[in-house]
Each structure stands twice: as C-alpha cells, then as structure tokens.
C-alpha positions in Angstrom: -16.6 -92.5 11.8 -13.2 -93.3 10.5 -13.9 -91.5 7.1 -14.9 -88.3 9.7 -11.1 -88.6 11.5 -9.5 -88.7 8.2 -11.6 -85.8 7.2 -10.3 -83.7 10.1 -6.6 -84.8 9.5 -6.7 -83.8 6.3 -8.3 -80.4 7.0 -5.5 -79.8 10.5 -2.9 -80.7 8.2 -3.7 -77.6 5.6 -2.4 -74.6 6.2 -4.1 -71.5 7.5 -3.6 -68.8 4.9 -5.8 -66.5 6.3 -3.7 -66.8 9.7 -0.3 -66.3 7.7 -1.6 -63.3 6.3 -2.5 -61.9 9.2 0.2 -62.6 10.8 3.1 -61.3 8.5 5.3 -58.9 10.2 4.0 -55.0 9.1 7.3 -53.2 7.2 9.2 -50.8 9.6 8.1 -47.0 8.9 10.1 -44.9 6.9 11.6 -41.6 7.9 13.9 -38.6 7.1 16.5 -36.7 9.1 16.7 -33.4 8.5 20.3 -32.1 10.5 21.6 -28.7 10.6 24.5 -26.5 12.0 24.1 -22.8 11.3 27.3 -21.7 12.8 31.1 -23.0 13.1 30.5 -22.7 16.9 27.4 -24.7 17.2 29.5 -27.1 15.0 31.9 -27.5 18.1 30.0 -27.2 20.9 27.7 -30.3 20.9 25.9 -30.0 17.4 28.4 -31.8 15.0 26.5 -33.0 12.1 28.5 -36.0 11.7 29.3 -36.8 15.4 26.4 -36.0 17.0 22.9 -35.1 15.0 23.5 -38.0 12.1 24.8 -40.9 14.5 21.9 -40.0 17.4 19.2 -40.0 14.9 20.3 -43.0 13.0 20.3 -44.6 16.5 17.3 -43.6 17.5 15.2 -44.7 14.4 16.9 -48.6 14.7 15.7 -48.2 18.3 12.1 -47.5 17.2 12.0 -49.3 14.4 12.2 -46.9 11.7 14.0 -47.3 8.3 15.8 -44.1 7.0 14.7 -43.3 3.7 17.4 -40.0 3.4 19.4 -38.1 5.2 18.8 -34.1 4.2 22.0 -32.3 6.3 23.6 -28.7 5.8 26.5 -26.8 7.4 26.9 -23.3 8.4 29.3 -23.3 5.0 26.5 -23.8 3.1 25.6 -20.2 4.1 21.6 -19.0 4.4 20.3 -19.6 1.4 21.4 -23.5 0.8 19.7 -24.1 4.7 16.8 -22.5 3.6 16.8 -24.3 0.0 17.8 -27.9 1.8 14.4 -27.2 4.7 12.1 -26.8 1.1 14.0 -30.1 -0.2 13.1 -32.1 2.7 9.2 -30.5 3.4 8.7 -31.3 -0.6 9.6 -35.2 -0.5 8.1 -35.9 2.9 5.1 -34.6 0.9 5.7 -36.1 -2.4 6.7 -39.3 -0.5 3.4 -41.3 1.3 5.8 -43.9 2.1 7.9 -41.8 4.1 5.7 -41.6 7.7 8.1 -39.8 10.1 10.5 -37.0 10.2 13.4 -37.5 12.8 15.4 -34.0 14.3 17.6 -33.7 16.7 15.6 -30.3 18.2 13.1 -28.6 17.8 15.4 -25.5 17.0 17.4 -27.8 14.1 14.5 -27.8 12.1 13.0 -24.7 12.9 13.3 -21.1 14.0 10.6 -18.9 13.0 7.0 -19.5 12.7 6.3 -19.2 8.8 8.8 -22.8 8.8 6.6 -24.0 12.1 3.2 -23.6 10.3 4.9 -25.8 7.1 6.2 -28.8 9.5 3.0 -28.6 11.6 1.4 -29.3 8.2 3.2 -31.9 7.7 1.7 -33.8 10.9 -2.0 -32.1 10.5 -2.7 -32.3 6.8 -0.2 -35.2 5.7 0.0 -37.7 8.8 3.3 -37.2 9.7 5.0 -37.9 12.8 7.9 -35.8 13.8 10.4 -36.8 16.3 12.3 -34.7 18.3 15.1 -36.7 20.0 16.8 -34.6 22.9 13.4 -32.7 23.5 12.0 -36.1 24.1 8.8 -35.6 22.7 7.2 -36.7 19.0 4.0 -34.8 17.3 1.1 -36.6 15.3 -2.1 -35.4 14.1 -3.5 -37.2 17.3 -1.2 -35.0 19.3 -2.5 -33.3 22.4 -2.8 -29.8 23.7 0.0 -30.2 25.9 2.2 -31.8 23.5 1.0 -29.2 20.8 2.0 -26.1 23.8 5.3 -28.0 24.2 5.7 -27.6 20.2 4.7 -23.8 20.3 7.0 -22.7 23.4 10.2 -24.9 21.6 9.7 -22.4 18.5 9.3 -19.6 20.6 12.6 -20.1 22.3 14.4 -20.8 19.6 13.0 -18.0 17.7 14.1 -16.1 20.7 17.5 -17.5 20.9 18.0 -16.3 16.5 17.1 -12.7 17.0 19.7 -12.8 20.4 22.5 -14.6 17.9 21.5 -11.7 15.2 22.1 -8.6 18.3 25.2 -10.5 19.5 26.0 -10.3 15.7 25.0 -6.5 14.8 26.6 -5.6 18.3 30.0 -7.1 17.5 29.9 -5.7 13.9 29.4 -2.2 15.5 32.2 -2.4 17.9 34.2 -3.3 15.0 33.5 -0.3 12.8 33.5 2.0 15.8 37.5 0.9 15.9 37.6 1.3 12.3 37.7 -2.6 11.3 36.3 -4.3 8.7 33.7 -6.7 9.9 33.2 -8.2 6.8 35.1 -9.9 3.7 37.6 -7.3 2.1 36.8 -5.3 -1.3 38.3 -6.0 -4.3 42.1 -5.3 -4.4 42.4 -6.2 -0.5 42.5 -9.2 1.6 42.5 -10.3 5.2 45.4 -11.8 6.5 46.7 -12.8 10.4 49.7 -10.9 11.6 52.4 -12.5 13.9 50.6 -11.4 17.4 47.5 -13.8 16.0 45.4 -10.7 15.3 43.7 -10.4 12.1 44.0 -7.2 9.8 43.5 -6.1 5.8 46.2 -5.6 3.8 46.6 -4.5 0.0 46.0 -7.8 -2.4 50.1 -8.4 -3.9 48.3 -8.1 -7.6 44.8 -7.2 -7.4 45.8 -4.1 -5.5 47.6 -2.9 -8.3 44.7 -3.1 -10.8 41.9 -1.7 -8.0 44.6 2.1 -8.1 44.4 1.7 -11.9 40.5 1.7 -12.3 40.1 4.3 -10.0 43.0 6.6 -11.5 41.8 6.1 -15.1 38.2 6.6 -14.1 38.9 9.8 -12.7 40.5 11.2 -15.8 36.8 10.9 -17.5 38.0 9.4 -20.5 36.6 6.0 -19.8 32.5 4.8 -19.3 32.5 1.6 -16.8 32.0 -0.1 -20.3 35.1 0.8 -21.6 37.3 0.6 -18.2 36.0 -2.7 -18.0 37.5 -4.4 -21.5 40.5 -2.2 -20.9 41.7 -3.7 -17.6 40.8 -7.1 -18.8 43.1 -6.4 -21.9 45.6 -5.1 -19.8 45.5 -7.1 -16.7 43.7 -10.4 -17.5 41.2 -9.6 -14.9 37.6 -9.9 -15.7 35.6 -7.8 -14.2 31.9 -7.1 -15.4 30.2 -3.6 -15.3 28.9 -4.3 -11.8 32.2 -4.8 -10.3 34.3 -1.8 -12.0 30.9 -0.1 -10.4 31.6 -1.4 -7.2 35.4 -0.6 -7.2 34.3 3.4 -8.2 31.4 3.5 -5.3 33.3 2.0 -2.7 34.4 4.6 0.3 36.8 2.2 1.1 39.2 3.1 -1.1 39.3 6.3 0.3 39.6 5.7 4.0 35.8 5.2 5.0 33.7 2.5 6.3 29.6 3.0 5.7 27.2 0.6 7.6 24.9 -0.5 5.4 21.7 -0.5 7.7 22.5 2.8 8.9 24.5 4.4 6.5 27.0 5.8 9.4 30.5 6.3 8.3 33.3 5.2 9.9 36.8 5.8 9.1 39.0 2.6 8.8 42.3 2.1 10.2 43.5 0.3 6.8 
C-alpha cells in the first residue's frame, strides 16, 4: 500500500508536458497597414497619414491583438503612379508572406476606389485566407464572411468609385473654367513660371533666365537653318541649358508661346491672358 502511495506521489510531482504544450499562449497574428491620401485637401480634412490613419491603425492593432509587421503609406505628393505602385507592393507582400494574416485600412476608400482593385483585395480574403479590417467602417472581411458583409463591401466600393468620379468631374470643371478665363490650369511650359501676386492671386510670368532661352529656340528655328538636333546642341553650348530633342520639340510645338492654350482632352483652343 505504501509503495502505491509513493508511486502516486512521484507521478503527481512530474510536470504534465502535454498540458503545458496545449496551454502555450498563441502568437499574435501579423498584420500590414495600408494608408493613403490622394489630395492635399484630404490630408487637411481628417485623413492625415501621420495624425489619423496610421495612429488609429496602430491603436486598433493593439486593441485586437494584432502585431503590425509593415506599414505601407503613400500621400498625394507621390502622384497616382506611386500610389498604384505602393498598392501593388502591399498586395504582393501579403500574398508572399504566409505569416501575415491581416490587412488594416482606415476605410474601404483608402484601399480601393475601383472594381479592379476591389477584386484584388477580395482575392486576399477568398483565395489567400487573409482578414481585411476597415477601422472607420467598423467591419471585417474574411473567408467566412456572410452575404451581408460582402454586400456592405460591394456597396462601399461602389460609393468610393462614385466619389472618385465626382472628384474627377470637379477637376475637369475647374480646369474648363480656368481655360475659358484664359488662365493656365496646369504647370507652366519651359521659359515661364507660376508666381503669386501681392493680392494673393496666382499668375504666370516669364522665367528670369529660361525665358530668354525659349525665345532663342523659337527665333533660331524659324530661320530654317537648324534641325532639332543641331539646335539642341547649340542651346546647350551657348546657354548651358541641356534640352534633349523632345524638349526642343515641345517648345516648338506648344501653342502657348504664341498666345493659345489647348485643352488636351478636346483639342479646343483658348486665348490666354499671359
């Protein structure tokens, strides 16, 4: 009987290795953050990367037991090409890294604004078993999402696209208004520069050094004694301004230099005020 008691005592003193393995705390899920602003106005009006989107994503991750593996952020200063590139980098990174299980975005319209991108993001959920979190929209998409969640996702993508189209229309209307007033709605051509007048309005004036070069390009080419290539070389030798053949050609073909603005979308010409 004593032998049995001692055996029981020994067995009780041994650690239960199977139990300790089962009770091991699971590692935190890894997430990436995608944050974007596409206009300076958005940066100022509640969508700031450094003040709103990224801090809120970090707070959300901590609250939900997510470990942030990488942050992909891009602002309006990068231009549309860099925004598209950063989005593609994020998608590629998440697909290749199986340890990354979650994607966090502030809102649906911060990660996608068109149906093509929506399909790519939805593939992360349906084909790669990733969870997509939308902080401000207060919902999560994953492989097991119900039809109501998918409908909500589809509706928000549609609304985001509608907003984008409205912004484009507003931009086109603003550009047309400027053209009709004879104002330049895009960057000034070679030899000119934008400047602000004392009353706060913006205008276009001749550049103090490049203006003379532009005039010389037009004057010399009009003599019929130069090819674009020879004129490019002479301008560089004489003025120290390196303009490749395409640069010379743009000066020669831009109607701005003789008083006309051309809308590239419609080819309609407008006399300018400069």
